[in-house]
C-alpha positions as CSV (number, residue, x, y, z in Angstrom):
1,M,0.2,0.1,0.2
2,L,2.2,2.3,1.1
3,V,4.6,1.3,-2.2
4,G,1.6,2.5,-4.0
5,L,1.4,5.5,-2.4
6,A,5.4,6.7,-3.0
7,L,4.9,5.9,-6.7
8,R,1.2,7.7,-6.7
9,E,3.3,10.6,-5.1
10,L,5.8,10.6,-7.5
11,W,3.1,10.7,-10.7
12,I,1.2,13.5,-9.6
13,T,4.3,15.9,-8.8
14,F,5.8,14.4,-12.1
15,R,8.7,13.2,-10.4
16,L,8.0,9.8,-12.0
17,I,8.9,10.8,-15.4
18,P,12.3,12.1,-15.3
19,M,12.9,9.0,-12.7
20,L,11.8,6.3,-15.0
21,V,12.6,7.8,-18.3
22,L,16.2,9.3,-18.3
23,P,17.6,5.5,-17.4
24,V,15.8,4.4,-21.0
25,L,17.0,7.7,-22.5
26,A,21.0,6.4,-21.1
27,G,20.3,3.5,-23.0
28,L,19.3,5.2,-26.3
29,V,22.8,7.3,-26.4
30,E,24.4,4.7,-27.9
31,A,22.5,4.9,-31.5
32,V,23.7,8.7,-31.7
33,V,27.1,8.8,-31.3
34,P,29.5,8.1,-34.7
35,P,30.8,5.0,-34.9
36,E,34.5,5.6,-35.0
37,L,33.9,7.4,-31.1
38,S,31.8,4.6,-30.0
39,G,34.8,2.3,-28.6
40,L,36.9,-0.5,-29.6
41,S,33.9,-2.7,-30.2
42,A,30.5,-2.3,-30.8
43,V,29.6,-3.9,-26.9
44,G,32.3,-1.6,-25.7
45,G,30.9,1.5,-27.3
46,A,27.2,0.4,-25.9
47,G,28.5,0.0,-22.3
48,F,30.6,3.1,-21.9
49,W,27.8,5.7,-23.3
50,F,25.1,3.4,-21.1
51,A,27.3,3.9,-17.9
52,A,28.1,7.4,-18.5
53,S,24.6,8.3,-19.5
54,L,23.5,6.2,-16.5
55,S,25.8,8.5,-14.0
56,V,23.8,11.1,-15.1
57,A,20.3,9.5,-14.8
58,V,20.6,7.7,-11.8
59,A,22.3,11.1,-9.8
60,V,19.3,12.6,-11.1
61,V,16.9,9.9,-9.0
62,A,18.8,9.7,-6.3
63,A,18.6,13.8,-6.0
64,L,14.7,13.3,-6.7
65,G,14.7,10.8,-3.8
66,A,16.0,12.6,-1.2
67,W,13.9,15.6,-2.1
68,S,10.5,13.4,-1.5
69,I,11.7,11.4,1.6
70,A,12.7,15.2,2.7
71,S,9.1,16.5,1.8
72,E,7.5,13.5,3.2
73,C,9.2,14.6,6.7
74,A,8.9,18.1,6.6
75,G,5.3,18.2,4.6
76,G,3.5,16.2,7.7
77,T,2.9,13.0,5.6
78,A,5.4,10.7,7.4
79,A,3.8,11.6,10.8
80,W,0.1,11.2,9.4
81,V,1.4,7.6,8.4
82,V,3.4,7.4,11.8
83,V,-0.1,8.2,13.9
84,R,-1.7,5.4,12.5
85,A,0.9,3.2,14.0
86,V,3.0,2.5,10.9
87,P,6.9,2.1,11.7
88,R,9.1,5.1,10.0
89,S,10.9,2.4,8.8
90,T,8.6,1.3,7.0
91,I,8.1,4.7,5.1
92,L,11.4,4.8,4.1
93,A,11.6,1.0,3.0
94,S,8.1,2.2,0.6
95,W,10.2,5.0,-0.7
96,F,12.9,2.7,-1.4
97,V,11.0,-0.2,-3.0
98,A,8.9,2.7,-5.1
99,L,12.5,3.7,-6.0
100,A,14.0,0.4,-6.7
101,I,11.1,-0.3,-9.4
102,L,11.6,2.9,-11.5
103,L,15.3,2.0,-12.0
104,A,15.0,-1.7,-12.2
105,V,12.5,-0.7,-15.5
106,G,14.4,2.1,-16.0
107,I,17.5,0.5,-16.6
108,G,16.4,-2.6,-18.0
109,L,14.6,-0.8,-20.9
110,G,18.0,1.0,-21.3
111,G,20.2,-2.1,-21.4
112,I,17.6,-3.2,-23.6
113,G,17.8,-0.4,-26.2
114,A,21.9,-0.6,-25.9
115,W,22.1,-3.5,-26.6
116,L,19.8,-3.5,-29.7
117,T,22.4,-1.0,-31.5
118,V,24.8,-3.5,-30.8
119,L,23.0,-5.6,-32.8
120,E,22.9,-3.4,-35.5
121,R,26.6,-2.1,-35.7
122,A,27.9,-5.3,-35.0
123,E,29.1,-7.6,-37.7
124,T,28.6,-10.5,-35.8
125,T,26.6,-11.6,-32.8
126,P,28.4,-10.7,-29.4
127,D,28.1,-12.9,-26.5
128,P,25.4,-10.9,-24.0
129,I,26.2,-12.3,-20.9
130,P,29.0,-10.2,-20.0
131,F,26.5,-7.0,-21.2
132,T,23.9,-8.3,-19.0
133,A,25.5,-9.1,-16.0
134,A,28.0,-5.5,-16.1
135,V,23.9,-3.9,-16.4
136,G,22.8,-6.1,-13.4
137,A,26.0,-4.8,-11.6
138,T,25.2,-1.3,-12.4
139,L,21.5,-1.6,-11.5
140,A,22.6,-3.1,-7.7
141,T,25.0,0.0,-8.0
142,A,21.7,2.7,-8.6
143,L,19.9,0.8,-6.0
144,A,22.6,1.6,-3.3
145,A,22.5,5.6,-5.2
146,A,19.0,5.6,-3.8
147,A,19.5,4.6,-0.4
148,L,21.9,6.8,-0.3
149,G,19.6,9.3,-1.3
150,L,16.9,8.5,1.4
151,L,19.9,8.6,4.1
152,I,20.8,12.1,3.2
153,G,17.1,13.0,2.6
154,T,16.5,12.1,6.2
155,L,18.7,14.5,7.4
156,L,18.3,17.4,5.4
157,G,15.7,19.6,3.8
158,R,14.3,19.2,0.4
159,R,16.6,21.5,-1.6
160,S,19.7,20.7,0.5
161,A,19.1,16.9,0.6
162,A,18.6,17.1,-3.7
163,L,21.3,19.0,-4.4
164,V,24.1,17.0,-2.1
165,S,22.7,13.7,-3.4
166,L,22.8,14.9,-7.2
167,V,26.5,16.0,-6.6
168,V,27.6,13.2,-4.3
169,V,25.8,10.2,-6.3
170,G,26.9,12.3,-9.9
171,A,30.6,12.5,-8.4
172,V,31.0,8.9,-7.3
173,F,29.6,7.6,-10.5
174,G,31.6,9.6,-12.6
175,L,34.7,8.3,-10.9
176,A,33.6,4.6,-11.5
177,V,33.0,5.4,-14.9
178,A,36.3,7.1,-15.3
179,G,38.5,4.4,-13.3
180,P,39.4,5.5,-10.0
181,L,36.2,4.0,-8.3
182,A,36.3,0.6,-10.6
183,M,37.6,-2.0,-8.9
184,P,36.1,-4.9,-7.7
185,P,35.0,-5.7,-5.3
186,L,33.9,-2.3,-4.7
187,P,29.9,-1.1,-5.1
188,T,30.6,1.4,-7.8
189,A,33.1,-1.6,-9.8
190,G,30.0,-2.9,-11.7
191,L,29.5,0.4,-13.7
192,G,33.3,0.6,-14.5
193,V,32.9,-3.0,-15.9
194,L,29.8,-1.5,-17.9
195,A,31.9,1.1,-18.8
196,D,35.3,-0.5,-19.7
197,L,34.0,-4.4,-21.2
198,D,36.8,-4.1,-23.9
199,H,39.4,-4.4,-21.8
200,A,37.2,-6.1,-18.7
201,S,39.1,-9.5,-18.1
202,R,36.6,-11.5,-15.9
203,P,33.6,-9.0,-16.6
204,V,30.8,-11.8,-15.2
205,S,32.6,-12.3,-12.2
206,D,33.5,-8.8,-11.4
207,A,30.3,-7.6,-11.7
208,I,28.8,-10.6,-9.6
209,R,31.3,-9.6,-7.1
210,S,30.3,-5.6,-7.3
211,A,26.6,-6.9,-7.4
212,G,26.9,-8.0,-3.9
213,S,29.2,-5.2,-2.6
214,A,26.1,-2.8,-3.3
215,L,22.7,-4.6,-2.1
216,A,25.2,-4.8,1.0
217,A,25.8,-1.3,0.9
218,A,22.1,-0.6,0.0
219,S,21.0,-2.4,2.8
220,V,23.6,-0.8,5.7
221,L,22.5,2.7,4.2
222,L,19.1,1.8,4.4
223,V,19.5,1.0,8.3
224,L,21.3,4.0,9.0
225,G,18.2,6.0,7.2
226,A,15.6,3.8,9.4
227,V,17.9,4.6,12.4
228,L,17.8,8.5,11.6
229,M,14.4,8.8,10.3
230,E,13.3,6.9,13.9
231,R,14.9,10.0,15.7
232,R,13.8,12.8,13.3
233,D,11.4,15.2,14.2
234,L,8.0,14.5,12.2
């Protein structure tokens, strides 16, 4: 029920549109990039441009998530729900599930769009498993970013939470694409694998390790967010 309310809130405030559309558009960027700029291979080019574009898209999603939970706390909606014996941690978890649904759909569709570009440009049909594993790990990293945004939203006001989330997630994802934060088993390594599929020696195993780390990080961030939300005045 609370997940539906969160999605409805995002819909009526038009925040749902960029949260869903931007990850999808990220997968279509490769289609407009000239082949000579796409990378050593069609798969490598699609992975790089998808990863780079997702850095922006996920940063926006995290910022809007931070804005949303901060608005719930400041606007009295969270207090209204708590009065009805709903734990505060449930509110936070519901918002995370709502963001996770949007990210899964958006990144999934974006990944399909990127792969269709690969099939169009590749001379032979490439192995889809490394690309799929890297996209899955990137989704896990995006979930950790969403959890971070919600954590920041429990600490700050709407504008401050959104700005801090945008800057922090954008910077971390940018460093993952560039390389410094792309080493497994860092939670951001999946994004690095996706961005550098042409040179990844063990893309599937690295993606799996990164996904595990990212999901663990998301869990820790959600627990911290729940603790902070319990202490916040609503």
